[in-house]
C-alpha positions in Angstrom: 0.0 0.0 0.0 2.8 2.4 0.9 4.5 1.6 -2.4 1.3 2.4 -4.4 0.9 5.6 -2.4 4.5 6.5 -3.1 4.0 5.9 -6.9 0.9 8.0 -6.9 2.6 10.9 -5.1 5.5 10.7 -7.5 3.2 10.8 -10.6 1.3 13.7 -9.1 4.5 15.7 -8.4 6.0 14.9 -11.8 3.0 16.1 -13.7 2.4 19.0 -11.5 6.0 20.2 -12.0 5.7 19.5 -15.8 2.6 21.6 -16.0 4.5 24.5 -14.5 7.0 24.5 -17.4 6.4 26.9 -20.2 5.5 25.6 -23.6 6.5 26.8 -27.1 5.1 25.5 -30.4 4.5 26.5 -34.0 0.8 27.3 -34.4 -1.4 27.7 -37.4 -0.8 31.4 -37.7 1.9 32.3 -35.1 4.5 31.0 -32.7 2.8 30.2 -29.4 4.4 30.7 -26.0 2.2 29.2 -23.3 -0.7 29.1 -25.7 -0.5 32.8 -26.7 0.8 34.3 -29.9 4.5 35.2 -29.7 6.7 37.3 -32.0 10.4 36.3 -31.8 12.7 39.3 -31.6 16.0 37.5 -31.8 19.6 38.4 -32.3 22.6 36.1 -33.1 25.7 36.1 -30.9 28.4 33.4 -30.7 29.7 32.5 -27.3 32.9 31.3 -28.9 33.5 34.9 -30.1 33.0 36.4 -26.7 35.3 35.8 -23.6 33.4 33.7 -21.2 33.7 36.3 -18.4 31.8 38.7 -20.7 28.9 36.5 -21.8 26.5 38.0 -19.2 27.3 41.6 -20.2 26.6 40.8 -23.9 23.3 39.1 -23.0 22.3 42.0 -20.8 23.0 44.3 -23.8 20.8 42.2 -26.1 18.0 42.2 -23.6 18.2 46.0 -23.1 18.0 46.5 -26.9 14.7 44.8 -26.8 15.4 41.2 -27.8 13.5 38.3 -26.2 15.6 35.6 -27.7 19.2 34.9 -28.8 20.4 32.6 -31.5 23.5 30.5 -30.7 25.6 28.5 -33.1 27.6 25.6 -31.8 30.9 25.1 -33.7 31.7 21.4 -33.8 35.4 22.1 -33.9 35.2 23.9 -30.5 33.7 20.8 -28.9 35.6 17.9 -30.5 39.1 19.2 -31.2 40.4 15.6 -31.5 38.3 12.6 -32.4 36.1 11.4 -29.5 37.6 14.0 -27.1 34.7 16.3 -26.3 35.0 19.7 -24.6 32.1 21.4 -22.9 34.0 23.6 -20.4 35.7 27.0 -20.5 35.1 28.9 -23.8 33.2 25.8 -25.1 30.7 25.8 -22.2 27.5 26.0 -24.2 25.2 25.0 -21.3 26.4 27.9 -19.1 25.8 30.4 -21.9 22.2 29.1 -22.3 21.7 29.3 -18.5 23.0 32.8 -18.3 20.6 33.8 -21.1 17.7 32.4 -19.1 18.7 34.3 -16.0 18.7 37.5 -18.2 15.2 36.8 -19.5 16.2 35.5 -22.9 15.1 32.4 -24.8 17.6 30.5 -27.0 17.3 29.2 -30.5 20.0 26.6 -30.9 22.0 26.0 -34.1 24.1 22.9 -33.4 25.2 22.2 -37.0 26.9 19.9 -37.8 27.7 22.5 -40.4 27.5 26.2 -39.3 29.4 28.4 -41.8 29.5 31.8 -39.9 32.9 32.7 -41.3 34.3 30.2 -38.9 37.2 27.9 -39.9 35.9 25.0 -42.0 32.4 26.2 -41.3 32.6 24.7 -37.8 33.7 21.2 -39.0 36.7 19.8 -37.0 39.9 19.8 -39.0 40.6 16.1 -38.5 37.7 15.2 -40.8 40.0 16.1 -43.7 42.5 13.4 -42.7 40.0 11.1 -44.5 40.9 11.7 -48.1 37.6 10.2 -49.4 35.3 12.2 -47.1 32.3 13.9 -48.8 31.0 16.6 -46.5 27.3 17.3 -46.1 26.3 14.1 -47.9 25.3 10.6 -47.0 28.9 9.5 -46.9 28.9 6.8 -44.1 32.0 8.1 -42.3 30.8 11.7 -42.3 27.3 10.7 -41.0 28.8 8.5 -38.3 30.9 11.4 -37.0 27.9 13.7 -37.2 25.8 11.4 -35.1 28.4 11.0 -32.4 28.8 14.7 -32.1 25.0 15.5 -32.1 24.4 12.8 -29.5 27.0 14.6 -27.3 25.2 17.9 -27.9 22.0 16.3 -26.7 23.6 15.2 -23.4 24.7 18.7 -22.7 21.7 20.8 -24.0 18.6 18.7 -24.4 17.9 19.1 -20.6 17.8 22.9 -21.2 14.8 22.8 -23.5 11.7 24.8 -22.5 9.8 21.6 -22.0 12.2 20.7 -19.2 12.3 24.0 -17.5 15.0 25.5 -19.6 14.9 28.2 -22.3 15.8 26.5 -25.6 12.7 27.0 -27.7 13.8 25.8 -31.2 16.7 23.8 -32.7 18.0 24.2 -36.3 18.7 21.3 -38.6 22.0 21.7 -40.6 22.4 25.2 -42.0 21.5 26.8 -45.4 21.9 23.3 -47.0 19.9 24.4 -50.1 22.8 26.5 -51.3 25.0 23.4 -51.2 22.9 20.4 -52.1 19.3 19.1 -52.6 19.4 15.8 -50.8 16.3 15.9 -48.6 17.0 12.4 -47.3 20.3 13.8 -45.9 18.3 16.5 -44.2 16.0 14.0 -42.6 19.0 11.9 -41.4 20.4 14.9 -39.6 17.0 15.6 -38.2 16.7 12.1 -36.9 20.1 12.5 -35.1 18.8 15.6 -33.4 15.6 13.8 -32.3 17.6 10.8 -31.1 19.7 13.3 -29.1 16.6 14.1 -27.1 15.4 17.4 -28.7 11.6 17.6 -28.7 11.1 21.4 -29.2 10.2 22.6 -32.7 12.9 21.9 -35.3 13.5 24.1 -38.3 15.8 24.8 -41.2 16.9 28.0 -42.9 18.0 29.1 -46.3 17.8 32.0 -48.8 14.5 32.5 -50.6 15.5 30.8 -53.8 17.3 27.9 -52.1 14.6 26.9 -49.7 12.9 24.5 -52.1 16.1 22.7 -52.7 16.4 21.3 -49.2 13.0 21.5 -47.7 11.8 18.1 -46.5 8.2 17.6 -45.7 7.4 18.2 -42.1 10.3 20.4 -41.2 9.5 24.1 -40.5 11.4 26.6 -42.8 12.6 30.1 -42.2 14.1 32.4 -44.7 17.4 34.3 -44.6 17.8 37.8 -46.2 19.5 41.1 -45.9 16.7 43.3 -47.4 13.3 43.3 -49.0 11.2 41.4 -46.4 8.0 41.5 -48.4 9.3 39.7 -51.4 11.4 37.2 -49.4 8.5 36.3 -47.2 6.4 35.7 -50.3 9.1 33.2 -51.4 8.8 31.5 -48.0 5.0 31.4 -48.3 5.4 29.4 -51.5 7.2 26.7 -49.4 5.2 27.0 -46.2 1.6 28.1 -47.0 0.6 28.2 -43.3 2.3 29.0 -40.1 4.3 32.0 -38.8 6.8 33.8 -40.9 10.4 34.2 -39.7 13.6 35.6 -41.0 16.3 33.3 -39.7 19.2 35.7 -40.5 18.6 39.4 -41.1 21.8 41.2 -41.8 22.5 44.7 -40.3 26.1 44.7 -41.7 28.6 42.2 -43.1 31.8 40.5 -42.4 35.3 41.7 -43.5 38.0 40.0 -45.6 41.7 40.7 -45.6 42.6 43.3 -48.3 39.0 44.5 -48.8 37.3 47.5 -47.4 35.3 47.3 -44.1 31.6 46.6 -44.6 28.8 48.6 -43.0 25.0 48.4 -43.1 22.6 51.2 -43.9 20.8 52.0 -40.6 17.7 53.8 -41.9 17.0 50.9 -44.2 17.5 48.4 -41.4 15.1 50.3 -39.1 12.5 50.5 -41.8 12.7 46.8 -42.6 12.6 45.7 -38.9 9.5 47.9 -38.5 7.9 46.3 -41.5 8.4 42.9 -40.0 7.1 43.9 -36.6 4.1 45.6 -38.2 3.3 42.4 -40.0 3.9 40.2 -36.9 6.8 38.5 -38.6 9.6 37.1 -36.4 13.3 37.6 -37.1 16.9 37.1 -35.9 19.4 39.9 -36.4 22.6 38.3 -37.7 24.7 39.6 -35.9 23.4 41.6 -33.0 27.0 41.3 -31.6 29.7 39.9 -33.9 32.6 39.8 -31.4 36.0 38.4 -32.4 37.2 35.2 -34.1 39.8 34.6 -31.5 42.7 32.2 -32.1 43.0 30.6 -35.5 39.2 30.2 -36.0 38.5 32.8 -38.7 37.5 31.2 -41.9 37.6 32.0 -45.6 35.4 32.2 -48.7 36.3 30.7 -52.1 36.5 31.1 -55.1 38.3 33.4 -55.1 40.0 32.6 -51.9 39.4 35.4 -49.4 40.4 34.8 -45.7 38.3 36.7 -43.2 39.6 39.1 -40.6 39.9 38.3 -36.9 37.6 41.1 -36.1 33.9 40.0 -36.5 32.6 43.5 -35.7 30.0 43.1 -38.6 28.9 46.7 -38.1 26.5 45.0 -35.6 24.3 47.0 -33.1 26.7 46.0 -30.3 30.3 46.6 -31.4 33.2 44.3 -31.1 34.1 45.5 -27.6 30.5 45.1 -26.4 29.3 48.7 -26.5 26.1 50.1 -28.1 26.3 51.9 -31.4 23.9 54.4 -32.9 22.3 51.5 -34.7 21.7 49.9 -31.3 19.9 52.9 -29.9 17.7 53.3 -32.9 16.7 49.6 -32.8 16.0 49.9 -29.1 13.8 52.9 -29.7 11.9 51.0 -32.4 11.5 47.8 -30.3 10.1 49.8 -27.3 6.9 50.3 -29.3 6.4 46.6 -29.9 6.9 45.0 -26.5 4.5 42.2 -25.7 2.4 41.8 -22.6 4.4 42.1 -19.3 7.6 43.1 -21.2 9.7 46.1 -20.3 13.1 47.4 -21.5 15.8 47.2 -18.8 18.4 50.0 -18.7 21.3 49.8 -21.0 24.3 48.4 -19.1 27.2 50.7 -18.4 29.7 51.1 -21.2 32.7 48.8 -21.3 35.6 51.3 -20.8 38.4 51.2 -23.4 41.8 52.0 -22.0 45.1 53.1 -23.4 48.2 51.5 -21.8 51.8 52.3 -22.0 53.6 50.6 -24.9 54.9 47.0 -24.7 58.6 46.6 -23.7 60.0 43.7 -25.8 62.8 41.8 -24.2 63.3 38.5 -26.0 63.1 36.8 -29.4 62.9 33.3 -30.7 63.9 32.7 -34.4 61.7 30.0 -36.0 64.6 28.3 -37.7 66.3 27.8 -34.3 63.2 26.2 -32.8 62.0 23.7 -35.4 60.3 20.5 -34.3 61.5 17.1 -35.6 60.7 16.9 -39.3 58.7 14.2 -41.1 60.7 12.9 -44.0 58.9 12.2 -47.2 59.4 11.9 -51.0 56.7 14.5 -51.7 55.5 17.5 -49.6 52.9 16.6 -47.0 49.7 18.4 -46.2 49.2 19.8 -42.8 46.4 17.4 -42.0 48.6 14.4 -43.0 51.1 15.7 -40.4 48.3 15.4 -37.8 48.3 19.2 -37.4 45.3 21.5 -36.9 46.5 25.1 -37.4 49.6 27.1 -37.9 52.4 26.7 -40.6 54.3 23.9 -42.3 58.0 24.5 -43.1 59.2 22.5 -46.1 62.9 22.0 -46.8 64.8 20.2 -49.6 67.8 20.7 -51.8 67.8 21.7 -55.5 70.8 21.3 -57.8 72.9 24.0 -59.3 71.5 25.5 -62.5 70.3 28.4 -64.5 67.5 30.7 -63.5 64.3 28.6 -63.3 60.6 28.7 -62.5 59.4 27.0 -59.3 55.9 25.7 -60.0 53.3 24.4 -57.6 49.9 23.0 -58.3 48.5 25.0 -55.3 49.7 26.2 -51.9 47.1 26.8 -49.2 47.4 29.6 -48.3 50.3 31.9 -48.0 54.0 31.0 -48.5 57.4 32.5 -48.1 60.0 31.1 -50.5 63.7 31.0 -49.5 66.9 29.8 -51.3 69.8 29.3 -48.9 67.8 31.2 -46.2 67.4 34.3 -48.4 63.8 35.3 -49.0 63.1 35.6 -52.7 59.4 36.1 -52.7 55.9 35.1 -51.6 52.9 33.1 -53.0 49.4 34.3 -52.0 46.5 32.0 -52.7 44.2 35.0 -53.0 46.0 35.9 -56.3 45.7 32.4 -57.8 49.4 32.4 -59.0 51.4 29.4 -57.9 54.8 29.9 -59.4 57.9 32.0 -58.7 61.2 32.6 -60.3 64.3 31.0 -58.7 67.7 32.8 -59.3 70.6 31.1 -61.0 72.5 28.7 -58.6 76.2 28.1 -58.7 75.9 25.2 -56.3 73.4 22.9 -54.7 71.0 25.1 -52.9 68.7 24.7 -49.9 65.1 25.4 -50.8 62.8 26.4 -47.9 59.0 27.1 -48.1 57.1 28.3 -45.1 53.4 27.8 -45.8 50.9 29.5 -43.5 47.2 28.4 -43.1 45.1 31.5 -43.0 41.6 29.9 -42.5 39.9 26.9 -44.0 37.1 27.7 -46.5 33.8 27.8 -44.6 31.3 27.9 -47.5 30.6 26.0 -50.7 32.3 23.1 -52.5 35.8 24.4 -51.8 35.4 23.4 -48.1 37.5 20.3 -48.6 40.4 22.7 -47.9 43.5 20.9 -46.8 46.5 23.1 -45.9 50.0 23.3 -47.2 51.6 22.3 -50.5 49.2 20.4 -52.8 50.5 18.0 -55.3 54.0 17.8 -56.9 56.5 20.6 -57.1 58.5 21.2 -60.2 61.5 23.2 -61.4 61.1 24.5 -64.9 64.3 25.4 -66.8 63.6 26.1 -70.4 62.0 23.0 -71.8 63.2 20.8 -68.9 60.7 20.0 -66.1 62.1 18.3 -63.0 60.1 17.2 -60.0 61.5 18.2 -56.7 61.6 15.4 -54.1 63.0 14.4 -50.7 61.3 16.8 -48.4 61.6 17.6 -44.7 58.2 18.6 -43.4 58.3 20.6 -40.2 54.8 20.9 -38.5 54.7 24.4 -36.9 51.6 24.2 -34.8 50.2 27.6 -33.6 47.1 28.9 -32.0 45.6 27.4 -28.9 48.5 25.0 -28.9 51.9 26.3 -30.1 55.2 24.6 -30.6 57.6 25.2 -27.6 60.3 27.8 -28.4 63.4 29.0 -26.5 63.8 32.8 -26.2 67.0 34.8 -26.2 67.6 38.5 -25.5 66.7 40.8 -28.4 69.7 42.0 -30.3 70.1 44.0 -33.5 69.5 41.0 -35.6 68.2 41.2 -39.2 64.4 40.8 -39.3 63.3 37.2 -39.9 60.4 35.0 -39.1 60.0 34.4 -35.3 58.4 35.1 -32.0 58.8 38.4 -30.1 58.1 38.4 -26.3 57.5 41.5 -24.2 55.5 42.7 -21.2 53.3 45.6 -20.2 51.5 46.8 -17.1 47.8 47.1 -16.5 46.2 48.7 -13.5 42.6 48.2 -14.7 41.0 45.1 -16.2 39.4 47.0 -19.1 39.3 46.4 -22.8 42.0 47.9 -25.0 43.2 47.6 -28.6 46.6 46.5 -29.8 47.9 48.5 -32.8 49.6 46.0 -35.2 49.9 48.5 -38.1 53.8 48.5 -37.8 54.0 44.7 -38.0 53.5 42.5 -41.0 51.5 39.3 -40.7 51.1 36.7 -38.0 49.5 35.9 -34.6 49.3 37.5 -31.2 49.0 36.0 -27.7 48.4 37.8 -24.4 48.8 35.9 -21.1 48.6 32.6 -23.1 45.4 33.6 -24.9 45.6 33.7 -28.7 43.9 36.9 -29.9 44.0 35.9 -33.5 45.6 36.8 -36.8 46.8 40.2 -38.0 47.8 41.4 -41.4 49.0 44.9 -42.2 47.1 44.9 -45.6 44.0 45.7 -43.5 41.2 46.6 -43.4 41.7 45.8 -39.7 44.8 47.3 -38.2 44.0 46.7 -34.5 43.2 43.7 -32.3 40.8 43.7 -29.4 42.4 42.7 -26.1 39.5 41.8 -23.7 39.9 43.2 -20.2 38.9 39.8 -18.8 42.1 38.4 -20.2 44.3 40.9 -18.5 46.0 40.6 -15.1 46.6 43.5 -12.7 50.2 44.3 -12.9 52.6 42.6 -15.3 51.2 41.0 -18.5 53.0 39.0 -21.2 52.5 39.5 -24.9 54.0 37.3 -27.8 53.9 38.3 -31.4 54.7 35.9 -34.2 55.6 37.7 -37.4 56.2 35.9 -40.7 58.7 38.5 -41.9 60.1 39.8 -38.6 60.7 43.5 -37.6 63.9 45.4 -37.0 62.6 47.2 -34.0 59.6 45.6 -32.3 57.0 48.2 -31.2 53.5 47.7 -29.9 51.1 50.5 -28.9 47.7 50.4 -27.3 44.7 52.4 -28.5 41.3 53.2 -27.1 39.6 52.9 -30.5 39.7 50.3 -33.2 41.0 50.8 -36.7 38.7 48.8 -38.9 39.0 50.4 -42.4 42.5 51.1 -43.6 43.4 49.0 -46.6 47.1 49.1 -47.6 46.9 47.0 -50.6 45.8 48.0 -54.1 43.6 45.3 -55.4 44.2 44.2 -59.0 41.2 43.4 -61.1 40.1 39.9 -60.1 38.4 38.9 -63.3 40.1 40.8 -66.0 43.6 39.5 -67.0 46.1 40.9 -69.4 45.0 40.3 -73.0 41.3 39.7 -72.2 39.0 41.9 -74.2 35.2 41.7 -74.8 34.7 41.5 -78.5 31.0 41.8 -79.6 31.2 43.1 -83.1 30.4 39.7 -84.6 28.0 38.7 -81.8 24.3 39.0 -82.0 22.6 39.4 -78.6 20.0 36.7 -77.8 17.9 39.2 -75.9 17.8 43.0 -75.3 15.7 44.9 -72.8 15.2 47.6 -70.2 15.0 47.1 -66.4 12.7 49.1 -64.2 14.2 51.7 -61.8 13.5 49.7 -58.6 15.3 47.5 -56.0 12.9 44.6 -56.7 13.7 41.4 -58.6 13.6 41.9 -62.4 12.3 38.9 -64.3 13.2 38.3 -67.9 11.9 35.5 -70.3 13.3 34.8 -73.7 13.4 31.9 -76.3 15.3 28.9 -74.8 18.9 28.6 -75.8 21.5 25.9 -75.2 24.6 27.5 -73.6 27.4 27.2 -71.1 28.7 30.8 -71.2 26.6 33.8 -70.4 27.2 37.5 -70.7 25.2 40.4 -69.4 26.1 43.7 -71.0 25.0 46.9 -69.2 24.4 49.6 -71.8 23.2 52.4 -69.5 22.4 53.3 -65.9 19.0 54.6 -64.6 20.4 58.1 -63.8 22.9 58.3 -66.6 25.9 57.6 -64.4 28.9 55.5 -65.6 28.5 52.7 -63.1 26.8 49.3 -63.1 25.9 47.3 -60.1 24.1 44.0 -59.5 23.3 42.1 -56.2 22.3 38.7 -57.6 21.8 36.9 -61.0 19.7 33.7 -61.4 19.2 31.9 -64.6 16.1 29.8 -65.4 16.1 26.6 -67.4 13.4 25.5 -69.9 11.5 23.7 -67.2 11.2 26.9 -65.1 13.8 25.7 -62.6 16.7 27.7 -61.3 20.0 26.6 -62.8 22.4 25.6 -60.0 25.0 28.3 -59.2 27.4 26.2 -57.2 29.8 25.6 -60.1 29.5 29.1 -61.6 32.8 31.1 -62.3 33.4 34.6 -63.4 35.3 34.5 -66.7 35.5 38.2 -67.2 34.3 41.5 -65.7 35.4 44.6 -67.5 35.5 46.6 -64.3 35.3 45.9 -60.5 35.6 48.3 -57.6 37.9 46.6 -55.1 39.4 49.4 -53.1 36.7 51.8 -52.1 34.1 49.1 -52.1 33.8 45.3 -52.2 32.5 45.2 -55.8 33.8 41.7 -56.7 31.9 40.3 -59.7 31.5 36.9 -58.0 29.1 38.7 -55.5 26.4 38.2 -58.1 26.0 34.5 -57.1 27.1 34.5 -53.5 23.5 34.2 -52.2 23.8 37.4 -50.2 21.7 40.3 -51.2 23.8 42.9 -49.4 26.9 42.2 -51.5 27.2 43.5 -55.0 29.2 43.7 -58.2 30.0 47.3 -58.7 32.1 48.8 -61.5 35.0 51.1 -60.5 34.2 54.5 -59.0 37.0 55.5 -56.5 40.0 56.2 -58.8 38.3 56.1 -62.2 34.9 55.5 -63.5 34.9 53.9 -67.0 31.8 54.5 -69.0 29.5 51.8 -70.1 29.0 49.4 -71.7 30.0 47.1 -68.9 30.1 43.3 -69.2 30.1 40.4 -66.8 30.7 36.9 -68.2 29.9 33.7 -66.4 30.9 30.1 -67.0 27.9 28.0 -65.8 30.1 24.9 -65.4 28.2 22.9 -68.0 25.7 23.5 -70.7 22.0 24.2 -69.9 18.9 25.1 -71.9 18.4 28.7 -70.6 15.0 30.4 -70.9 15.0 33.2 -68.4 16.9 35.4 -66.0 16.2 36.9 -62.6 18.2 39.9 -61.5 18.2 41.6 -58.1 19.4 45.3 -58.2 21.6 46.6 -55.3 19.5 47.0 -52.2 21.2 49.8 -50.3 20.9 52.6 -52.9 20.1 53.5 -56.5 23.6 54.1 -57.9 24.6 51.7 -60.6 21.1 50.2 -61.3 21.2 49.0 -64.9 18.7 50.5 -67.4 19.3 49.1 -70.9 21.0 45.8 -71.3 21.9 42.9 -73.7 22.2 39.2 -73.0 24.7 36.9 -74.9 24.9 33.1 -74.7 27.5 30.7 -76.2 28.4 27.0 -76.1 32.1 27.8 -76.1 34.1 30.7 -74.6 33.5 34.0 -76.1 36.1 35.4 -78.5 38.8 37.4 -76.7 38.3 35.8 -73.3 
């Protein structure tokens, strides 16, 4: 009898406590929190990009801006840095981040991957997946799926107990990420979904993608949300075509954009952003601002885009409402003012937290130096050069060394080097190879005797997006020496793995002398009386990494646009602090200053035209356009239909601009086949663009198929402004029967909007290109 009574009491208490937990579900017309309609005002912030000691401050800032939810990516490579060794503490403590968010009155939308993107190294995948030469990422490859399942089950152990149904604050969980821009295997999406469910997640599941990609990866029964950086009405119409009923949500709404080395800093147009957020609120549409706070890609975790290869900066400021140091911007206050008019029942705006003070400190006093060539680890001997992953190495550099015979001036030729390399003969630097420039050869001087050949290859971020993600680092393929008609393969390599980042090879320091600058580590110290943020000014250095008190701040590169590095106050010590700078070229007199403001937009490298090489010329005198027309003067999609034509190569020629200006600009181009379907853009390549603005703006022609509506192709305007006509030529990867085009004009202004145009198509490359 006592046992029966105990069981009845237990059941009563269990269901009583369960009844007290909030509920969240996707209703017929709206999200529903505890049975009542709920508008999600969300913002993205990544705990990996914020020092753990400062998580609460950033979440307080988000709450005070008027958010009720935060979106949180998990980066798999932060949680499984080595196979089967899971980390959920320190900077990887996802559960604590969610718990602090709950304490600050915020719900959490969880984005566990396995793929994340987010301008993070390898899109969040752990580097060791690439040790498997046959792996096919984001497919039903058995090895890949097995690793995904193990990881996601570990995610469930940590975070499934924090769901709203169990008294926590996780209200939704995302399946994969923007898969429709990569593939169309809906069965794969369902497999990842099943892993999430097996991991114990019972809250609503969803997936996100751009408006034209949603149909590619939308499996029945999985709730979709749409990502965009402008034009909510049209983009939500595209979502409605996939999801006729249910609430509407923008999964990523962009208030700014990320930065890449050598390109200008990106900003977002605040009046437009306020207007579009207001539109969504007026129409009871939910959203997540990506990013509400970007933060910093500390360590070696900043990623890259390709093609062309463009590594991203350590700063992930993003022109977000909350800046990199955690302080409110003018954009923040305008959004807060807007949101104050749309608070839901029982909501109120807390006060904005006090500013995080930024201090200037006295300069670093450098005391010691460690030359890299005096601190090399034991080499791996091989007939051909080895990739970094084959050396069981995650981040850093590989130093390759061999001997080449005496001989005449020659050309040293590589298949590829990922990503940046210094080339030496007998320890003399003769030049560099930069993957961004897609040139993999260098001239070797005449040699009177056998000569030591040294190549220091630096990894500057694995590609985080698209099919180039299988991005192994170091020297790819065979290396040749070309002398006249003779071609000799170079063999017998010493491969030195130079691990750097969170884990760095041990080095022995000596007192600094007046040595000639060379690659190495510089160590110094400085004093701090206050534990407040500051900025390191790296503008007098070259390229490398910085550590303070053992914490890797990230990569620097004097080409910009970023010239400073945020040093979090929580990583300082009162009194003496240690700083180490690794520089690929070395400096004669090491100097390091502190600033109280960041330098985010100084580019010290003139960008050559990316898609116009010497000798290329658009020749149209013998070509007949397949179609001619005139676009409307609007920022809405322009739809064009024409008689079907079989072609692999496509040219859009802009003849005039709506206001008579000499510029042309385009946000996105989509081609339609004879069945009315969008032609895949994953294998598209820009063959030619007569003009691109790459110094005053990021006007790269490949922006027309990057799926981001805030990035554009823009012809030159800063130093010169060539008159139209302007051409952009695209290789579609293979032949298609094309019957239409959709074109999205730039969204942030009217300049460059095309008026009159012509379209050309061809089976073979156009003459002159």
